[in-house]
Jmol script that loads the backbone (N, CA, C; Angstrom):
load data "model"
ATOM      1  N   MET A   1     -28.756 -30.335 -23.532  1.00  0.00           N
ATOM      2  CA  MET A   1     -27.508 -29.947 -23.816  1.00  0.00           C
ATOM      3  C   MET A   1     -26.992 -29.581 -25.305  1.00  0.00           C
ATOM      4  N   MET A   2     -26.030 -28.862 -25.678  1.00  0.00           N
ATOM      5  CA  MET A   2     -25.912 -28.304 -26.670  1.00  0.00           C
ATOM      6  C   MET A   2     -24.687 -29.479 -26.957  1.00  0.00           C
ATOM      7  N   LYS A   3     -24.574 -29.751 -28.503  1.00  0.00           N
ATOM      8  CA  LYS A   3     -23.487 -30.725 -29.004  1.00  0.00           C
ATOM      9  C   LYS A   3     -22.529 -30.011 -29.765  1.00  0.00           C
ATOM     10  N   SER A   4     -22.755 -28.305 -29.874  1.00  0.00           N
ATOM     11  CA  SER A   4     -22.086 -27.860 -30.927  1.00  0.00           C
ATOM     12  C   SER A   4     -20.573 -27.771 -30.432  1.00  0.00           C
ATOM     13  N   PRO A   5     -19.523 -28.065 -31.274  1.00  0.00           N
ATOM     14  CA  PRO A   5     -18.305 -27.744 -30.566  1.00  0.00           C
ATOM     15  C   PRO A   5     -18.015 -26.333 -30.288  1.00  0.00           C
ATOM     16  N   LEU A   6     -18.505 -25.490 -31.096  1.00  0.00           N
ATOM     17  CA  LEU A   6     -18.568 -23.762 -30.694  1.00  0.00           C
ATOM     18  C   LEU A   6     -18.854 -23.914 -29.316  1.00  0.00           C
ATOM     19  N   PHE A   7     -20.034 -24.119 -28.961  1.00  0.00           N
ATOM     20  CA  PHE A   7     -20.042 -23.978 -27.582  1.00  0.00           C
ATOM     21  C   PHE A   7     -19.227 -24.406 -26.383  1.00  0.00           C
ATOM     22  N   TRP A   8     -18.725 -25.749 -26.619  1.00  0.00           N
ATOM     23  CA  TRP A   8     -17.847 -26.202 -25.789  1.00  0.00           C
ATOM     24  C   TRP A   8     -16.454 -25.345 -25.788  1.00  0.00           C
ATOM     25  N   LYS A   9     -16.072 -24.976 -26.845  1.00  0.00           N
ATOM     26  CA  LYS A   9     -14.888 -24.247 -26.894  1.00  0.00           C
ATOM     27  C   LYS A   9     -14.826 -22.453 -26.068  1.00  0.00           C
ATOM     28  N   VAL A  10     -16.089 -22.065 -26.574  1.00  0.00           N
ATOM     29  CA  VAL A  10     -16.358 -20.876 -25.943  1.00  0.00           C
ATOM     30  C   VAL A  10     -16.624 -20.915 -24.315  1.00  0.00           C
ATOM     31  N   SER A  11     -17.375 -22.058 -24.057  1.00  0.00           N
ATOM     32  CA  SER A  11     -17.617 -22.330 -22.547  1.00  0.00           C
ATOM     33  C   SER A  11     -16.403 -22.580 -21.722  1.00  0.00           C
ATOM     34  N   THR A  12     -15.150 -23.560 -22.505  1.00  0.00           N
ATOM     35  CA  THR A  12     -13.874 -23.948 -22.086  1.00  0.00           C
ATOM     36  C   THR A  12     -13.093 -22.580 -21.819  1.00  0.00           C
ATOM     37  N   LEU A  13     -12.987 -21.667 -22.959  1.00  0.00           N
ATOM     38  CA  LEU A  13     -12.543 -20.160 -22.651  1.00  0.00           C
ATOM     39  C   LEU A  13     -13.000 -19.506 -21.728  1.00  0.00           C
ATOM     40  N   LEU A  14     -14.449 -19.177 -21.639  1.00  0.00           N
ATOM     41  CA  LEU A  14     -14.839 -18.567 -20.598  1.00  0.00           C
ATOM     42  C   LEU A  14     -14.575 -18.969 -18.813  1.00  0.00           C
ATOM     43  N   GLY A  15     -14.500 -20.320 -19.210  1.00  0.00           N
ATOM     44  CA  GLY A  15     -13.926 -21.038 -17.573  1.00  0.00           C
ATOM     45  C   GLY A  15     -12.635 -20.818 -17.153  1.00  0.00           C
ATOM     46  N   CYS A  16     -11.857 -20.938 -18.250  1.00  0.00           N
ATOM     47  CA  CYS A  16     -10.438 -20.885 -18.219  1.00  0.00           C
ATOM     48  C   CYS A  16      -9.947 -19.049 -17.603  1.00  0.00           C
ATOM     49  N   ILE A  17     -10.899 -18.178 -18.368  1.00  0.00           N
ATOM     50  CA  ILE A  17     -10.653 -16.427 -17.853  1.00  0.00           C
ATOM     51  C   ILE A  17     -10.997 -16.528 -16.747  1.00  0.00           C
ATOM     52  N   LEU A  18     -12.103 -17.233 -16.067  1.00  0.00           N
ATOM     53  CA  LEU A  18     -12.682 -17.045 -14.536  1.00  0.00           C
ATOM     54  C   LEU A  18     -11.677 -17.801 -13.819  1.00  0.00           C
ATOM     55  N   LEU A  19     -11.024 -18.839 -14.401  1.00  0.00           N
ATOM     56  CA  LEU A  19     -10.172 -19.367 -13.352  1.00  0.00           C
ATOM     57  C   LEU A  19      -8.827 -18.358 -13.153  1.00  0.00           C
ATOM     58  N   LEU A  20      -8.504 -17.908 -14.017  1.00  0.00           N
ATOM     59  CA  LEU A  20      -7.315 -17.041 -14.030  1.00  0.00           C
ATOM     60  C   LEU A  20      -7.616 -15.779 -13.542  1.00  0.00           C
ATOM     61  N   LEU A  21      -9.009 -14.928 -13.516  1.00  0.00           N
ATOM     62  CA  LEU A  21      -9.141 -13.637 -12.626  1.00  0.00           C
ATOM     63  C   LEU A  21      -9.347 -14.150 -11.259  1.00  0.00           C
ATOM     64  N   VAL A  22      -9.264 -15.047 -10.538  1.00  0.00           N
ATOM     65  CA  VAL A  22      -9.011 -15.409  -9.274  1.00  0.00           C
ATOM     66  C   VAL A  22      -7.770 -14.873  -8.712  1.00  0.00           C
ATOM     67  N   PRO A  23      -6.775 -15.668  -9.374  1.00  0.00           N
ATOM     68  CA  PRO A  23      -5.484 -15.245  -8.600  1.00  0.00           C
ATOM     69  C   PRO A  23      -5.198 -13.886  -8.980  1.00  0.00           C
ATOM     70  N   LEU A  24      -5.746 -13.163 -10.181  1.00  0.00           N
ATOM     71  CA  LEU A  24      -5.482 -11.815 -10.269  1.00  0.00           C
ATOM     72  C   LEU A  24      -6.063 -10.946  -9.244  1.00  0.00           C
ATOM     73  N   PHE A  25      -7.257 -11.160  -8.891  1.00  0.00           N
ATOM     74  CA  PHE A  25      -8.108 -10.440  -7.880  1.00  0.00           C
ATOM     75  C   PHE A  25      -7.235 -10.617  -6.671  1.00  0.00           C
ATOM     76  N   MET A  26      -6.582 -11.737  -6.104  1.00  0.00           N
ATOM     77  CA  MET A  26      -6.045 -12.021  -4.921  1.00  0.00           C
ATOM     78  C   MET A  26      -4.757 -11.313  -5.003  1.00  0.00           C
ATOM     79  N   VAL A  27      -4.027 -11.286  -5.942  1.00  0.00           N
ATOM     80  CA  VAL A  27      -2.916 -10.401  -6.158  1.00  0.00           C
ATOM     81  C   VAL A  27      -3.113  -8.759  -5.863  1.00  0.00           C
ATOM     82  N   SER A  28      -4.247  -8.512  -6.527  1.00  0.00           N
ATOM     83  CA  SER A  28      -4.506  -7.081  -6.418  1.00  0.00           C
ATOM     84  C   SER A  28      -4.918  -6.659  -4.826  1.00  0.00           C
ATOM     85  N   ASN A  29      -5.513  -7.470  -4.579  1.00  0.00           N
ATOM     86  CA  ASN A  29      -5.770  -7.424  -2.829  1.00  0.00           C
ATOM     87  C   ASN A  29      -4.856  -7.440  -2.147  1.00  0.00           C
ATOM     88  N   LEU A  30      -3.888  -8.377  -2.148  1.00  0.00           N
ATOM     89  CA  LEU A  30      -2.627  -8.302  -1.524  1.00  0.00           C
ATOM     90  C   LEU A  30      -1.710  -7.030  -1.709  1.00  0.00           C
ATOM     91  N   ILE A  31      -1.584  -6.375  -3.041  1.00  0.00           N
ATOM     92  CA  ILE A  31      -0.904  -5.374  -3.096  1.00  0.00           C
ATOM     93  C   ILE A  31      -1.754  -3.890  -2.521  1.00  0.00           C
ATOM     94  N   SER A  32      -3.249  -3.918  -2.335  1.00  0.00           N
ATOM     95  CA  SER A  32      -3.850  -2.822  -1.635  1.00  0.00           C
ATOM     96  C   SER A  32      -3.321  -3.003  -0.211  1.00  0.00           C
ATOM     97  N   GLU A  33      -3.437  -4.231   0.099  1.00  0.00           N
ATOM     98  CA  GLU A  33      -3.344  -4.378   1.698  1.00  0.00           C
ATOM     99  C   GLU A  33      -1.858  -3.878   1.727  1.00  0.00           C
ATOM    100  N   ARG A  34      -0.598  -4.213   1.284  1.00  0.00           N
ATOM    101  CA  ARG A  34       0.716  -3.688   1.377  1.00  0.00           C
ATOM    102  C   ARG A  34       0.793  -2.267   1.287  1.00  0.00           C
ATOM    103  N   GLU A  35       0.026  -1.666   0.502  1.00  0.00           N
ATOM    104  CA  GLU A  35       0.253  -0.272   0.093  1.00  0.00           C
ATOM    105  C   GLU A  35      -0.215   0.374   1.426  1.00  0.00           C
ATOM    106  N   SER A  36      -1.746  -0.067   2.019  1.00  0.00           N
ATOM    107  CA  SER A  36      -2.053   0.582   3.083  1.00  0.00           C
ATOM    108  C   SER A  36      -1.276   0.178   4.398  1.00  0.00           C
ATOM    109  N   TYR A  37      -0.630  -0.742   4.548  1.00  0.00           N
ATOM    110  CA  TYR A  37       0.199  -0.927   5.773  1.00  0.00           C
ATOM    111  C   TYR A  37       1.363   0.012   5.498  1.00  0.00           C
ATOM    112  N   ARG A  38       2.075   0.226   4.152  1.00  0.00           N
ATOM    113  CA  ARG A  38       3.091   1.079   4.132  1.00  0.00           C
ATOM    114  C   ARG A  38       2.807   2.628   4.379  1.00  0.00           C
ATOM    115  N   ASN A  39       1.655   2.863   4.087  1.00  0.00           N
ATOM    116  CA  ASN A  39       1.278   4.351   4.244  1.00  0.00           C
ATOM    117  C   ASN A  39       0.746   4.609   5.676  1.00  0.00           C
ATOM    118  N   ASP A  40       0.188   3.386   6.198  1.00  0.00           N
ATOM    119  CA  ASP A  40       0.417   3.245   8.004  1.00  0.00           C
ATOM    120  C   ASP A  40       1.887   3.650   8.752  1.00  0.00           C
ATOM    121  N   VAL A  41       2.716   2.879   8.353  1.00  0.00           N
ATOM    122  CA  VAL A  41       3.900   2.855   8.912  1.00  0.00           C
ATOM    123  C   VAL A  41       4.438   4.365   8.546  1.00  0.00           C
ATOM    124  N   GLU A  42       4.496   4.885   7.601  1.00  0.00           N
ATOM    125  CA  GLU A  42       5.066   6.208   6.725  1.00  0.00           C
ATOM    126  C   GLU A  42       4.245   7.031   7.964  1.00  0.00           C
ATOM    127  N   HIS A  43       3.118   7.252   8.054  1.00  0.00           N
ATOM    128  CA  HIS A  43       2.250   8.053   9.151  1.00  0.00           C
ATOM    129  C   HIS A  43       2.676   7.945  10.436  1.00  0.00           C
ATOM    130  N   SER A  44       3.034   6.555  10.877  1.00  0.00           N
ATOM    131  CA  SER A  44       3.422   6.396  12.154  1.00  0.00           C
ATOM    132  C   SER A  44       4.709   6.760  12.678  1.00  0.00           C
ATOM    133  N   LEU A  45       5.574   6.393  11.488  1.00  0.00           N
ATOM    134  CA  LEU A  45       6.964   7.489  11.540  1.00  0.00           C
ATOM    135  C   LEU A  45       7.398   8.851  11.700  1.00  0.00           C
ATOM    136  N   ARG A  46       6.294   9.567  10.504  1.00  0.00           N
ATOM    137  CA  ARG A  46       6.118  10.977  10.948  1.00  0.00           C
ATOM    138  C   ARG A  46       5.894  11.540  12.033  1.00  0.00           C
ATOM    139  N   GLN A  47       4.787  10.799  12.761  1.00  0.00           N
ATOM    140  CA  GLN A  47       4.350  11.157  13.866  1.00  0.00           C
ATOM    141  C   GLN A  47       5.337  11.147  15.125  1.00  0.00           C
ATOM    142  N   SER A  48       6.078   9.951  15.143  1.00  0.00           N
ATOM    143  CA  SER A  48       6.811   9.800  16.374  1.00  0.00           C
ATOM    144  C   SER A  48       8.358  10.322  15.936  1.00  0.00           C
ATOM    145  N   THR A  49       8.758  10.825  14.848  1.00  0.00           N
ATOM    146  CA  THR A  49      10.136  11.435  14.830  1.00  0.00           C
ATOM    147  C   THR A  49      10.115  12.925  14.300  1.00  0.00           C
ATOM    148  N   SER A  50       8.972  13.309  14.030  1.00  0.00           N
ATOM    149  CA  SER A  50       8.989  14.889  13.305  1.00  0.00           C
ATOM    150  C   SER A  50       8.211  15.339  14.374  1.00  0.00           C
ATOM    151  N   GLY A  51       8.864  16.765  14.606  1.00  0.00           N
ATOM    152  CA  GLY A  51       7.906  17.344  15.488  1.00  0.00           C
ATOM    153  C   GLY A  51       8.256  19.027  15.011  1.00  0.00           C
ATOM    154  N   PRO A  52       7.701  19.872  15.860  1.00  0.00           N
ATOM    155  CA  PRO A  52       8.079  21.067  15.604  1.00  0.00           C
ATOM    156  C   PRO A  52       9.399  21.617  15.682  1.00  0.00           C
ATOM    157  N   GLN A  53      10.157  22.181  14.622  1.00  0.00           N
ATOM    158  CA  GLN A  53      11.430  21.993  14.505  1.00  0.00           C
ATOM    159  C   GLN A  53      11.665  23.533  15.506  1.00  0.00           C
ATOM    160  N   LYS A  54      12.937  23.930  16.020  1.00  0.00           N
ATOM    161  CA  LYS A  54      13.185  25.045  16.332  1.00  0.00           C
ATOM    162  C   LYS A  54      14.532  25.254  15.728  1.00  0.00           C
ATOM    163  N   LEU A  55      14.949  26.781  15.478  1.00  0.00           N
ATOM    164  CA  LEU A  55      16.099  27.077  14.872  1.00  0.00           C
ATOM    165  C   LEU A  55      16.645  28.021  15.977  1.00  0.00           C
ATOM    166  N   VAL A  56      17.957  27.224  16.692  1.00  0.00           N
ATOM    167  CA  VAL A  56      18.415  27.898  17.821  1.00  0.00           C
ATOM    168  C   VAL A  56      20.069  28.224  17.361  1.00  0.00           C
ATOM    169  N   GLY A  57      20.451  29.428  17.497  1.00  0.00           N
ATOM    170  CA  GLY A  57      21.868  29.776  17.243  1.00  0.00           C
ATOM    171  C   GLY A  57      22.611  29.766  18.716  1.00  0.00           C
ATOM    172  N   PRO A  58      23.830  30.070  18.848  1.00  0.00           N
ATOM    173  CA  PRO A  58      24.870  29.850  19.707  1.00  0.00           C
ATOM    174  C   PRO A  58      24.321  30.752  20.636  1.00  0.00           C
ATOM    175  N   LEU A  59      24.480  30.628  21.914  1.00  0.00           N
ATOM    176  CA  LEU A  59      24.141  31.294  22.981  1.00  0.00           C
ATOM    177  C   LEU A  59      25.438  31.736  23.887  1.00  0.00           C
ATOM    178  N   ILE A  60      25.585  32.810  24.279  1.00  0.00           N
ATOM    179  CA  ILE A  60      26.794  33.220  24.913  1.00  0.00           C
ATOM    180  C   ILE A  60      26.020  33.730  26.327  1.00  0.00           C
ATOM    181  N   ALA A  61      26.658  32.719  27.595  1.00  0.00           N
ATOM    182  CA  ALA A  61      26.093  33.027  28.937  1.00  0.00           C
ATOM    183  C   ALA A  61      27.338  33.862  29.502  1.00  0.00           C
ATOM    184  N   ILE A  62      26.926  35.125  29.847  1.00  0.00           N
ATOM    185  CA  ILE A  62      27.749  35.958  30.667  1.00  0.00           C
ATOM    186  C   ILE A  62      27.402  36.310  32.047  1.00  0.00           C
ATOM    187  N   PRO A  63      27.885  35.472  33.159  1.00  0.00           N
ATOM    188  CA  PRO A  63      27.757  35.762  34.385  1.00  0.00           C
ATOM    189  C   PRO A  63      27.457  37.240  34.907  1.00  0.00           C
ATOM    190  N   VAL A  64      26.781  37.694  35.532  1.00  0.00           N
ATOM    191  CA  VAL A  64      26.555  38.935  35.993  1.00  0.00           C
ATOM    192  C   VAL A  64      26.557  39.139  37.434  1.00  0.00           C
ATOM    193  N   THR A  65      27.385  40.025  38.059  1.00  0.00           N
ATOM    194  CA  THR A  65      27.667  39.835  39.704  1.00  0.00           C
ATOM    195  C   THR A  65      27.204  41.487  39.953  1.00  0.00           C
ATOM    196  N   GLU A  66      26.038  41.729  41.018  1.00  0.00           N
ATOM    197  CA  GLU A  66      25.731  43.093  41.202  1.00  0.00           C
ATOM    198  C   GLU A  66      26.100  43.077  42.850  1.00  0.00           C
TER     199      GLU A  66
END
end "model"
wireframe off; spacefill off
backbone 0.3
color backbone group
């Protein structure tokens, strides 16, 4: 085992960095999941609400008798 104080300081610092990276990756993963869910919902809404649009003007019906 190394008895150098520098070794312990560096190893403690690296350990802290690794421990802090775990929640960072968890939050990053959560953000990705929510973005994916949002995109799925937007796609679903577009498919269900918007279809081909028609432009129809006023229509006059004149009865014809022969």
